[in-house]
C-alpha positions in Angstrom: -125.7 -28.1 37.7 -122.1 -28.0 36.8 -120.4 -28.6 39.8 -118.4 -25.9 41.2 -115.5 -27.7 42.2 -114.6 -28.5 38.6 -112.2 -25.6 38.9 -111.1 -26.1 42.6 -108.4 -28.3 41.9 -106.3 -25.7 40.2 -105.3 -24.0 43.4 -103.3 -26.3 45.7 -101.7 -26.0 49.6 -100.1 -28.2 51.6 -100.5 -27.6 55.4 -98.3 -28.0 58.0 -99.7 -29.2 61.2 -98.2 -27.3 64.7 -98.3 -28.8 67.9 -101.0 -27.1 70.3 -100.7 -28.8 73.3 -98.5 -31.8 75.0 -101.1 -33.4 75.7 -102.4 -33.6 71.9 -101.2 -35.8 69.7 -101.3 -34.1 66.5 -102.6 -35.5 63.4 -100.0 -36.6 60.8 -100.3 -34.9 56.8 -100.5 -38.4 55.5 -100.8 -37.8 51.7 -98.0 -36.7 49.6 -98.6 -33.4 47.1 -98.4 -35.4 44.0 -101.4 -37.2 45.0 -104.4 -36.1 43.1 -107.6 -36.4 45.2 -105.5 -34.5 48.2 -105.0 -32.4 46.1 -108.1 -31.8 45.0 -109.2 -31.7 48.7 -107.0 -29.0 49.5 -108.1 -26.8 47.1 -111.8 -26.6 48.5 -109.8 -26.9 51.8 -108.1 -23.6 50.2 -111.8 -22.2 49.3 -113.4 -22.7 52.6 -114.3 -19.9 55.8 -113.0 -21.4 59.0 -117.1 -21.8 59.6 -117.3 -23.2 56.3 -114.9 -26.3 57.4 -117.0 -26.6 61.3 -119.8 -26.6 58.8 -118.3 -30.2 57.0 -118.0 -31.3 61.1 -121.8 -31.1 61.6 -124.3 -34.0 61.5 -128.7 -33.5 61.8 -130.9 -35.7 62.1 -133.9 -35.4 59.7 -135.9 -32.2 61.5 -138.8 -31.4 58.5 -140.9 -32.5 56.5 -138.8 -32.2 53.4 -141.6 -31.7 50.8 -143.6 -29.3 53.2 -143.2 -25.8 54.5 -140.0 -24.8 55.6 -139.6 -24.5 59.1 -139.8 -21.2 60.5 -139.5 -21.3 63.8 -137.7 -23.4 66.9 -134.6 -25.6 66.4 -135.9 -26.8 63.0 -135.6 -23.0 61.7 -132.0 -23.0 62.9 -131.3 -26.2 61.5 -132.5 -25.0 58.1 -131.0 -21.8 58.8 -127.3 -23.4 58.9 -128.2 -25.9 55.5 -128.5 -22.9 53.8 -125.3 -21.2 54.9 -123.2 -24.0 54.3 -122.9 -25.4 58.2 -124.0 -29.0 57.6 -121.8 -31.6 56.3 -123.8 -34.5 56.6 -127.7 -35.2 57.6 -129.0 -38.7 58.9 -132.1 -40.5 59.1 -133.6 -38.8 55.7 -134.2 -41.7 53.0 -135.8 -42.2 49.6 -134.5 -40.4 46.7 -136.8 -37.4 46.5 -136.2 -36.2 50.3 -132.4 -37.5 49.9 -132.6 -34.9 46.5 -134.1 -31.6 48.0 -131.8 -31.5 50.3 -128.4 -32.1 48.5 -130.0 -29.3 46.0 -130.5 -27.3 49.3 -126.2 -27.7 50.0 -125.0 -27.6 46.1 -127.0 -25.2 44.4 -127.8 -22.7 47.1 -125.2 -22.7 49.6 -121.7 -20.3 48.6 -119.3 -23.3 48.2 -122.1 -26.0 47.2 -120.5 -29.1 49.2 -122.5 -31.6 49.0 -123.4 -33.6 51.8 -123.7 -37.0 53.1 -126.5 -39.0 54.0 -126.4 -41.6 56.7 -128.8 -44.4 57.6 -128.7 -47.5 60.2 -128.6 -49.7 57.5 -127.5 -52.9 60.1 -129.4 -55.8 58.4 -130.4 -54.9 55.6 -132.9 -51.2 54.3 -135.8 -52.9 53.3 -135.1 -55.9 52.3 -133.8 -57.7 55.8 -131.6 -60.2 56.3 -130.8 -62.2 59.8 -129.5 -60.0 62.6 -125.8 -59.5 62.7 -125.0 -62.2 65.6 -127.4 -64.8 63.5 -125.9 -64.3 60.2 -122.1 -64.2 62.8 -123.9 -67.7 63.8 -123.3 -69.0 59.3 -119.7 -68.4 60.0 -119.6 -67.9 56.1 -117.8 -64.7 54.6 -119.1 -65.0 51.6 -122.6 -64.9 52.6 -122.0 -62.4 54.6 -120.0 -60.0 52.2 -123.0 -61.0 49.7 -125.7 -59.5 52.6 -123.7 -56.7 53.4 -123.5 -56.2 49.2 -127.2 -56.4 49.1 -128.4 -54.0 51.9 -126.0 -51.2 50.6 -127.0 -51.4 46.8 -130.9 -51.3 47.8 -129.9 -48.4 50.6 -127.9 -46.5 47.9 -130.7 -46.9 45.8 -132.9 -44.7 47.9 -130.1 -41.8 47.9 -128.0 -42.9 50.9 -123.9 -43.4 50.9 -123.2 -44.3 54.5 -124.4 -46.7 56.7 -123.6 -47.2 60.7 -121.9 -50.6 60.5 -120.3 -53.0 61.0 -121.0 -53.5 64.6 -117.3 -54.8 65.4 -117.9 -54.7 69.5 -116.3 -58.2 71.3 -119.2 -59.1 73.4 -119.4 -61.6 76.1 -122.6 -60.7 78.3 -126.1 -62.0 76.6 -127.7 -59.3 79.2 -126.8 -56.8 76.8 -129.3 -55.8 74.1 -126.8 -54.8 71.0 -124.8 -58.5 71.4 -127.5 -59.1 68.6 -126.0 -56.3 66.4 -122.2 -58.3 66.3 -120.2 -61.0 65.6 -120.3 -62.4 69.3 -117.4 -63.1 71.9 -114.5 -64.0 69.5 -112.1 -61.5 68.1 -110.6 -64.2 65.7 -114.1 -64.7 64.2 -115.0 -61.2 64.9 -112.1 -59.7 62.8 -113.3 -61.9 59.8 -116.7 -61.3 59.7 -116.4 -57.0 60.3 -113.8 -57.0 57.0 -116.6 -59.5 55.3 -119.3 -56.7 55.8 -117.5 -53.9 55.3 -116.3 -55.3 51.8 -120.1 -56.0 51.3 -121.0 -52.7 51.7 -118.0 -51.0 50.7 -117.3 -52.8 47.5 -114.8 -52.4 45.4 -115.3 -48.6 43.7 -116.9 -46.2 46.8 -118.4 -44.3 43.7 -120.5 -46.9 42.4 -123.9 -46.3 42.7 -124.7 -49.8 45.1 -122.4 -49.2 47.3 -121.8 -47.6 50.3 -119.6 -46.5 53.4 -118.9 -48.7 55.9 -118.7 -47.2 59.4 -116.9 -49.2 62.0 -118.5 -49.1 65.3 -118.1 -48.4 68.6 -115.1 -47.4 69.3 -114.3 -48.7 71.9 -115.4 -51.5 74.6 -118.7 -50.3 74.6 -119.6 -54.2 74.9 -118.2 -54.5 78.1 -120.6 -52.1 80.0 -121.0 -53.4 83.8 -123.8 -56.0 84.1 -124.8 -55.9 81.2 -126.5 -52.7 80.9 -126.6 -50.7 78.3 -124.2 -47.3 78.2 -123.2 -48.4 81.6 -119.3 -47.5 82.8 -116.8 -49.6 81.5 -113.2 -50.9 83.1 -111.1 -53.2 81.5 -107.3 -53.3 81.3 -105.0 -52.7 78.6 -104.7 -56.7 78.0 -108.3 -56.8 77.7 -108.3 -53.9 75.4 -105.7 -54.7 73.2 -105.9 -58.1 72.9 -109.5 -58.9 72.7 -111.5 -55.6 72.0 -109.2 -54.0 69.6 -108.4 -56.5 67.0 -111.7 -56.3 65.0 -111.3 -52.7 64.9 -108.0 -53.2 63.7 -108.9 -55.1 61.1 -111.7 -52.5 59.5 -109.0 -50.0 59.4 -106.7 -51.9 57.6 -109.9 -53.6 55.4 -110.4 -49.6 54.5 -113.2 -48.6 56.4 -113.7 -45.6 55.7 -115.7 -44.3 58.9 -115.1 -45.1 62.8 -117.9 -44.1 65.1 -116.7 -43.6 68.7 -119.1 -44.7 71.7 -120.8 -43.2 74.4 -119.0 -45.7 77.1 -115.7 -44.2 79.5 -112.9 -46.0 79.2 -110.0 -45.7 81.5 -112.4 -42.6 83.1 -112.3 -41.2 80.1 -115.6 -41.0 77.8 -114.8 -42.2 74.4 -115.9 -38.8 72.4 -112.9 -37.0 74.2 -110.7 -40.2 74.4 -107.3 -38.9 72.7 -105.4 -42.2 73.3 -108.4 -44.1 70.8 -109.1 -42.0 68.2 -105.4 -40.0 68.0 -102.7 -42.2 69.3 -104.3 -45.6 68.2 -106.6 -45.2 65.3 -105.0 -42.4 63.4 -101.4 -42.6 64.2 -100.7 -46.6 65.1 -103.1 -47.9 62.7 -102.6 -45.4 59.8 -106.4 -44.5 59.6 -107.3 -41.6 57.0 -110.8 -42.0 57.3 -113.0 -39.7 59.9 -114.6 -40.0 63.4 -118.2 -39.8 63.9 -119.7 -39.1 67.7 -122.1 -42.1 69.0 -126.0 -39.9 68.8 -125.3 -36.9 71.2 -122.5 -38.5 72.5 -120.8 -35.3 72.8 -122.8 -33.6 74.9 -123.1 -36.4 77.0 -119.7 -35.7 78.1 -121.4 -33.1 80.6 -123.8 -36.1 82.1 -120.2 -38.3 82.9 -118.8 -35.0 84.6 -115.6 -34.8 82.3 -117.1 -31.6 80.9 -119.2 -28.6 82.5 -121.1 -27.3 79.2 -121.6 -28.1 75.7 -118.9 -25.6 74.8 -116.2 -27.4 76.7 -117.5 -31.1 75.8 -116.6 -29.5 71.9 -113.1 -28.4 72.8 -112.6 -32.0 74.6 -113.8 -33.8 71.8 -112.1 -32.4 68.8 -108.8 -32.2 70.3 -109.3 -35.5 71.1 -110.3 -36.8 67.8 -113.8 -37.1 67.2 -113.9 -35.6 63.5 -117.7 -34.8 63.5 -120.2 -34.4 65.5 -123.3 -36.3 65.6 -127.2 -34.2 66.9 -125.0 -32.6 69.7 -124.7 -29.4 68.0 -121.6 -28.5 70.4 -118.8 -28.4 66.9 -121.3 -25.7 64.9 -122.5 -23.9 68.3 -118.9 -23.0 69.6 -115.7 -24.2 67.5 -115.8 -21.3 65.7 -115.0 -19.0 69.2 -113.0 -22.2 70.4 -110.3 -21.4 67.9 -110.6 -18.0 68.6 -109.7 -18.2 71.8 -106.9 -19.9 71.5 -108.5 -23.1 72.9 -108.7 -25.4 69.9 -105.9 -25.3 66.8 -107.2 -24.2 63.4 -105.3 -27.3 62.4 -107.5 -29.6 64.1 -110.6 -28.3 62.1 -108.5 -28.8 58.8 -107.4 -31.9 59.7 -111.3 -33.1 60.4 -112.9 -31.2 57.2 -110.0 -32.6 55.2 -110.8 -36.1 56.3 -114.9 -35.6 55.6 -114.5 -34.0 52.0 -111.8 -36.9 51.0 -114.0 -39.5 52.0 -117.0 -36.9 50.1 -114.7 -36.8 46.8 -113.9 -40.8 47.1 -117.9 -41.2 46.7 -118.2 -39.6 43.4 -120.0 -36.6 45.5 -118.1 -33.7 43.8 -118.7 -35.3 40.0 -122.4 -35.9 40.9 -123.3 -34.6 43.9 -127.3 -36.2 42.7 -125.5 -40.1 41.7 -127.8 -41.6 44.7 -130.8 -39.7 42.9 -132.2 -41.8 40.8 -136.0 -42.7 40.8 -135.8 -45.1 38.2 -133.1 -46.7 39.7 -134.6 -46.5 43.3 -138.4 -48.7 41.6 -136.3 -50.9 40.1 -134.0 -52.3 43.5 -136.2 -51.9 46.2 -136.9 -55.8 47.4 -136.0 -57.2 43.9 -136.5 -61.2 43.7 -132.5 -61.3 43.3 -132.4 -59.7 46.9 -135.2 -62.0 48.2 -133.1 -64.9 46.9 -130.0 -63.4 49.3 -131.6 -62.8 52.8 -133.3 -66.4 52.1 -129.5 -68.1 51.5 -127.7 -66.1 54.4 -131.1 -67.0 57.0 -130.9 -70.6 56.2 -126.9 -70.3 56.7 -127.9 -68.9 59.8 -130.2 -71.4 61.8 -128.0 -73.7 64.5 -129.4 -76.8 65.5 -128.7 -77.6 69.1 -130.6 -80.6 69.9 -132.0 -83.5 67.7 -132.8 -86.8 70.0 -134.3 -89.7 68.2 -133.7 -87.5 64.9 -137.0 -85.6 65.7 -135.9 -83.8 62.5 -135.8 -83.5 59.6 -139.8 -83.3 60.1 -141.5 -85.8 57.4 -143.3 -84.3 54.4 -146.6 -86.2 54.5 -149.0 -88.1 56.9 -147.8 -86.5 59.8 -150.1 -84.2 62.1 -148.6 -81.4 63.3 -149.3 -78.7 65.8 -147.8 -75.4 65.5 -147.9 -73.2 68.6 -146.4 -69.7 69.5 -147.7 -66.0 69.0 -144.2 -65.4 67.1 -145.0 -68.4 65.0 -147.7 -66.4 62.9 -146.2 -62.7 63.2 -145.2 -61.1 60.4 -143.2 -58.4 62.3 -140.9 -59.9 64.9 -138.9 -61.8 62.8 -137.3 -58.3 61.0 -135.5 -57.7 64.1 -134.3 -54.6 66.0 -132.3 -52.0 63.5 -135.0 -52.7 61.1 -136.0 -48.9 60.6 -136.3 -49.1 57.1 -138.3 -51.8 56.5 -142.2 -52.0 56.7 -144.1 -54.1 59.2 -146.0 -57.2 58.4 -143.0 -58.2 55.8 -141.6 -61.3 56.7 -142.7 -64.4 56.1 -143.9 -66.4 59.3 -143.0 -69.1 60.4 -146.9 -70.3 59.9 -146.5 -69.6 55.8 -143.0 -71.1 55.7 -144.8 -73.9 56.8 -148.2 -73.7 54.9 -145.9 -74.8 51.6 -145.7 -78.3 53.1 -149.0 -79.2 52.4 -149.2 -82.7 52.2 -149.3 -83.1 56.1 -152.5 -81.9 58.6 -150.9 -78.2 60.1 -152.5 -76.7 62.8 -152.2 -73.5 64.1 -152.8 -72.4 67.5 -151.4 -69.1 69.4 -150.8 -70.3 73.0 -149.7 -66.4 74.3 -149.2 -63.8 72.9 -145.6 -62.7 73.9 -145.8 -58.9 73.1 -148.3 -56.7 74.2 -149.5 -53.8 72.2 -147.4 -53.1 68.9 -144.4 -52.7 70.1 -142.0 -49.2 68.5 -138.3 -49.1 67.7 -138.4 -46.0 70.6 -140.1 -47.5 73.1 -139.8 -50.4 75.6 -141.7 -53.7 74.5 -144.0 -54.5 76.8 -144.4 -58.0 77.4 -147.7 -60.8 78.5 -146.6 -61.8 82.1 -149.9 -63.1 82.7 -152.6 -63.8 80.2 -152.8 -67.5 80.0 -156.2 -67.5 78.5 -155.4 -69.2 75.6 -153.2 -72.0 76.9 -155.9 -74.7 77.1 -156.8 -74.5 73.3 -153.0 -74.9 72.6 -153.0 -78.1 75.0 -155.6 -79.5 73.1 -154.5 -79.5 70.3 -151.0 -80.7 71.3 -152.4 -84.0 72.8 -152.7 -85.7 69.2 -150.4 -84.8 67.1 -147.6 -86.7 66.0 -145.0 -83.7 66.1 -145.7 -80.1 68.2 -143.5 -77.4 66.9 -143.2 -74.4 69.1 -141.8 -71.0 68.3 -141.2 -69.6 71.6 -138.3 -66.6 72.5 -138.6 -62.6 72.5 -139.9 -60.3 70.2 -137.8 -58.7 67.7 -136.9 -55.2 69.6 -136.4 -56.9 73.2 -132.8 -57.0 72.0 -131.1 -54.2 70.6 -130.1 -50.6 71.5 -131.3 -49.7 75.1 -132.6 -53.1 75.6 -130.4 -55.3 78.4 -132.3 -58.0 80.2 -131.5 -58.9 83.7 -133.2 -62.5 82.9 -132.6 -63.8 79.9 -134.8 -67.2 80.3 -138.1 -67.1 77.7 -139.9 -63.7 78.3 -143.7 -63.8 79.8 -145.3 -66.9 80.0 -143.9 -69.1 77.5 -141.6 -70.8 79.9 -145.0 -72.4 81.1 -146.4 -72.8 78.1 -143.9 -75.0 76.8 -143.8 -76.8 80.3 -147.9 -77.7 80.0 -147.5 -78.4 76.6 -144.8 -81.4 77.0 -146.7 -82.8 80.0 -149.5 -83.8 77.5 -146.7 -84.5 74.5 -143.3 -85.0 75.1 -142.6 -84.8 70.9 -141.4 -80.9 70.5 -139.3 -79.2 68.6 -138.7 -76.0 70.4 -137.9 -73.3 67.2 -136.0 -70.1 69.0 -136.5 -66.5 67.6 -134.1 -64.0 70.4 -131.3 -61.6 69.3 -129.9 -62.9 72.0 -127.9 -66.2 73.8 -131.1 -67.2 76.1 -130.6 -69.1 79.7 -133.0 -72.6 78.8 -132.0 -75.1 80.8 -135.5 -76.7 81.5 -136.1 -76.8 77.7 -132.1 -78.1 76.6 -133.4 -81.1 79.7 -136.2 -82.3 78.1 -137.7 -80.9 74.6 -136.3 -83.4 72.4 -135.2 -81.0 69.3 -134.1 -77.7 69.7 -133.7 -75.3 66.3 -131.3 -71.8 67.1 -133.1 -69.6 64.9 -132.6 -66.2 65.7 -134.8 -63.3 64.4 -133.5 -64.0 60.5 -135.4 -60.9 58.4 -137.7 -61.3 55.7 -137.7 -64.4 54.8 -137.8 -66.0 58.1 -140.7 -68.3 58.1 -139.5 -69.8 54.3 -136.0 -70.3 56.1 -137.0 -71.9 58.8 -139.4 -74.6 57.2 -136.9 -75.4 54.4 -134.4 -76.7 57.9 -137.6 -78.4 59.6 -138.6 -80.2 56.7 -134.8 -81.6 55.9 -134.5 -79.8 52.2 -131.6 -77.8 54.0 -129.3 -79.6 55.9 -128.4 -77.0 58.9 -124.1 -75.9 59.7 -124.4 -73.0 61.7 -122.6 -73.1 64.6 -122.7 -70.3 67.5 -120.9 -67.1 67.5 -121.4 -66.8 71.5 -122.0 -69.0 74.6 -125.4 -69.6 75.9 -125.5 -70.0 79.2 -127.4 -72.3 81.9 -128.5 -69.3 84.3 -127.8 -65.5 83.8 -125.4 -66.2 87.0 -122.3 -66.8 84.9 -122.8 -63.8 82.8 -120.0 -63.2 81.5 -119.2 -66.4 80.4 -117.1 -67.6 77.2 -115.1 -69.9 76.0 -111.5 -68.4 76.2 -111.3 -67.6 79.5 -108.5 -67.9 81.5 -107.6 -70.6 83.6 -107.2 -69.0 87.3 -105.2 -70.4 90.0 -107.4 -73.0 91.0 -109.0 -74.2 87.9 -110.0 -78.0 89.4 -111.2 -79.8 92.3 -108.0 -80.6 94.4 -109.5 -82.8 97.3 -112.8 -84.7 97.3 -115.7 -82.2 98.1 -113.3 -79.3 98.5 -114.9 -76.2 97.7 -111.3 -73.9 97.7 -111.5 -74.0 93.7 -113.2 -71.5 90.9 -117.1 -73.0 90.7 -120.0 -72.4 91.9 -121.7 -73.9 94.8 -125.5 -73.9 93.2 -124.5 -74.2 89.1 -122.4 -76.4 86.6 -119.7 -74.1 85.5 -120.1 -75.2 82.2 -122.2 -73.3 79.3 -125.1 -75.3 78.3 -123.7 -74.1 75.0 -120.7 -73.7 74.3 -119.1 -71.3 71.0 -118.8 -72.7 68.3 -121.3 -75.5 68.8 -123.9 -77.0 65.8 -124.7 -79.9 65.0 -126.6 -81.3 61.4 -128.4 -83.7 59.9 -125.4 -85.6 59.3 -123.0 -87.3 61.5 -119.3 -85.9 61.2 -116.4 -87.7 63.0 -112.8 -86.4 63.7 -109.2 -88.3 63.2 -105.8 -88.3 62.4 -105.1 -84.9 64.0 -101.4 -84.6 63.3 -98.6 -82.1 63.5 -96.0 -81.3 60.3 -93.1 -81.1 62.6 -93.5 -81.0 66.5 -91.4 -77.5 66.6 -91.0 -74.6 64.3 -88.1 -71.6 64.7 -89.1 -67.9 64.1 -90.0 -67.6 60.4 -91.5 -70.9 60.2 -94.5 -72.8 60.0 -96.1 -76.2 60.4 -98.9 -77.5 59.1 -102.1 -79.0 61.6 -103.8 -81.7 59.5 -106.7 -83.7 60.2 -109.3 -86.0 58.4 -113.4 -85.6 58.8 -115.6 -87.9 57.5 -119.7 -87.5 57.2 -120.7 -91.3 59.1 -124.4 -90.4 58.1 -126.6 -90.9 55.1 -126.9 -87.3 54.6 -124.6 -84.8 52.8 -123.7 -82.2 54.8 -121.6 -78.8 56.3 -119.5 -78.3 58.9 -117.1 -75.8 60.1 -113.8 -77.5 61.2 -112.1 -75.1 64.0 -108.8 -74.7 64.8 -107.6 -73.5 68.8 -104.5 -73.5 70.6 -103.4 -72.7 73.6 -100.2 -70.8 75.1 -99.3 -73.1 78.0 -97.1 -69.8 79.6 -96.4 -66.2 78.8 -95.5 -63.1 80.4 -99.1 -62.1 81.1 -101.8 -65.4 81.9 -103.2 -66.6 78.3 -106.8 -67.7 77.5 -107.3 -71.5 78.2 -107.9 -71.7 74.1 -108.0 -69.3 71.6 -110.0 -69.7 68.1 -107.4 -69.4 65.4 -108.9 -70.9 62.2 -111.6 -72.2 60.9 -113.0 -74.3 57.2 -116.0 -75.2 56.1 -116.4 -78.2 54.5 -118.8 -80.0 52.7 -118.9 -83.7 52.5 -121.1 -86.6 50.6 -122.1 -89.3 52.8 -119.5 -91.8 54.0 -117.0 -89.0 52.4 -113.6 -88.1 54.0 -111.4 -84.6 53.8 -108.4 -84.0 55.1 -108.4 -80.7 56.2 -104.8 -78.7 56.7 -104.4 -75.3 59.0 -101.0 -73.6 58.7 -99.7 -72.3 62.1 -96.6 -69.4 61.9 -95.2 -66.9 64.2 -97.5 -64.1 63.0 -101.0 -66.5 64.5 -99.1 -66.8 67.9 -99.0 -63.3 68.3 -100.8 -61.5 71.8 -99.8 -57.8 73.2 -97.2 -58.9 75.5 -96.1 -57.5 79.1 -93.8 -55.6 77.1 -96.9 -53.7 75.5 -96.8 -55.2 72.1 -97.8 -57.5 70.1 -95.1 -60.1 69.4 -94.6 -64.1 69.6 -93.5 -65.2 73.0 -91.5 -68.4 72.5 -92.9 -71.9 74.7 -95.3 -74.6 74.2 -98.7 -74.9 72.9 -101.8 -77.3 72.8 -103.6 -77.2 69.6 -107.3 -78.3 69.2 -109.2 -79.0 66.0 -112.9 -80.2 65.9 -116.2 -78.9 65.7 -117.0 -76.6 68.4 -114.8 -74.8 71.7 -115.3 -78.1 73.6 -113.2 -80.2 71.2 -110.7 -82.6 73.4 -108.8 -83.9 69.9 -105.0 -82.3 70.8 -101.3 -82.5 69.9 -98.9 -80.1 70.6 -95.7 -78.3 69.1 -93.1 -75.6 70.8 -92.0 -72.4 69.2 -88.9 -71.4 69.4 -87.0 -68.0 68.3 
């Protein structure tokens, strides 16, 4: 079909936005009359009725079997009627070329103006071919690998008709009780910002109109991960200092990287729900950061302002949300239901509707949908792309890079490749669904390579498998809570008996894949169910244990850390999980991952994070005094710190030097360090740079990550690593309520984790 808008670009108009309320920050018109794309957008906007503009702001979930009979009653019938009237701008959770094309055909060929739809889906860490969960990928500290992983997900998703993912989640998270830590990059804003940019570039590529790229979405703006008690959807109450210095940086980096959409969040901020928060959406995002994409609400979050006690009904919620800058309504039906009447009543200016519709139309033009609405609907490409071998190789590489070696006493790892009797224990070791993790809604169950399958490929050892105990009961589903085995130990004896005569026992324990993710907060973050008891019972008969953790969050495992000689953090690694784990266990891949999030000793330490403040009483001033910041029943230190991770290689840091003891405004200094591989094994090390600002106009963290570099070293090889420090690197949000660099004294640390003590000092003057 010839697109209706090939001729629409002849009509051009310029909108002038007028003030509608002293409380509303009006959107700035950020385009030029000479801008061809903006002229195209305005030419379409000029043809639209108010109702059709509002329709572009409306997103519906898939509401009927598209190849079946059309809905005749209820909400599905209403949504179908809206679709045919051009009152839908986007659909979510519709996938597959056949279904996408059928819906797009209605929008393009049966509505008055034929404006194409956006099709969104939660492609969080893969579509059908699943990469490691994002927290695991973040442990790689490898931006190119993370970018490639996102690009694989984008290409596969685009091949089934999708053009928009609701990722990356860039929320900085400090509390492992919160289930959605699995979806982000961990606790550090510097690392998180780098990863946000890498994932956005992977999803969006260099050309949004290409058929192997999709729109990215930076979420959740803002503060969602700071939910009190780590309980999902709970209240958030943070200071401006934390908001600016910790929460905002990855979002700002995302905006600067050209992410085309933002998603607001479920939580309130300073007493105002984020969906209705004009400060966040109009002032910070659209005015200060000049974001020219569009903002989508989270699922139903416009209507949830009623439960918050911030709106009396859906109509008022719609008024608040659009005035605050939330451009698209995901599944509240508030905009399509009430915005037209709100404009007629003078409660919402039509200029705000125009601004939101313009932003959405602009993105559709950028995707090339007006040139070819069916550009993502090629069934041959779908068949050729989904699950192709190159994707399997890519996610395997990502999985291996995500593994973190936490402990390796007596060099029990890597395992010998022959002549050993190995017993493999744990229900998760033979599970082909759990390794896919949470947010794998496009993938098929039972498609991951299990650890058992991965280890069976090394067939010159005697390998015996015993389940030991179930972790989850039944067949866990995404929308329901996972039931955990807390009583059944009937298979303990068989596992224990097998372990007695083994040279090495490999135990795969942890969380089932759906125990983390949205709505899956935990008050106890130890090994779930009876697994801890199983571990301790096996240890009694054979302490030669390699513990392989499968989990979506940091776990509190103090007993294991004290007793088990080898511990491997293997997260939920996706489709190629078992192959990646086996290759690391047998030494065909030398682990190089570093923790993106602190592991606590006890859940009572949460939230725990490396870049904390010093407090006024950081140390014991008198012997046996209790009047200092500590616990009386637990150590203050973490079980494993941020940035920590071992290797089969050994690395030695030395000769830390600064090019100067001070530098001034517009100057810089170089920090250099020698890193030597003192082992006989080639390995990679993530060299990390931390800085402490000793005195500030507001209190400063004890340490902040400000640089890192991955290097590979041959046995006995030494490399010099150089970092550059300039005033930009030292900036923070000061007591002057702006980002600036303050003069003063600084400590600089370099090492293999945030625990490093190799230190030097410098002064910055202005």
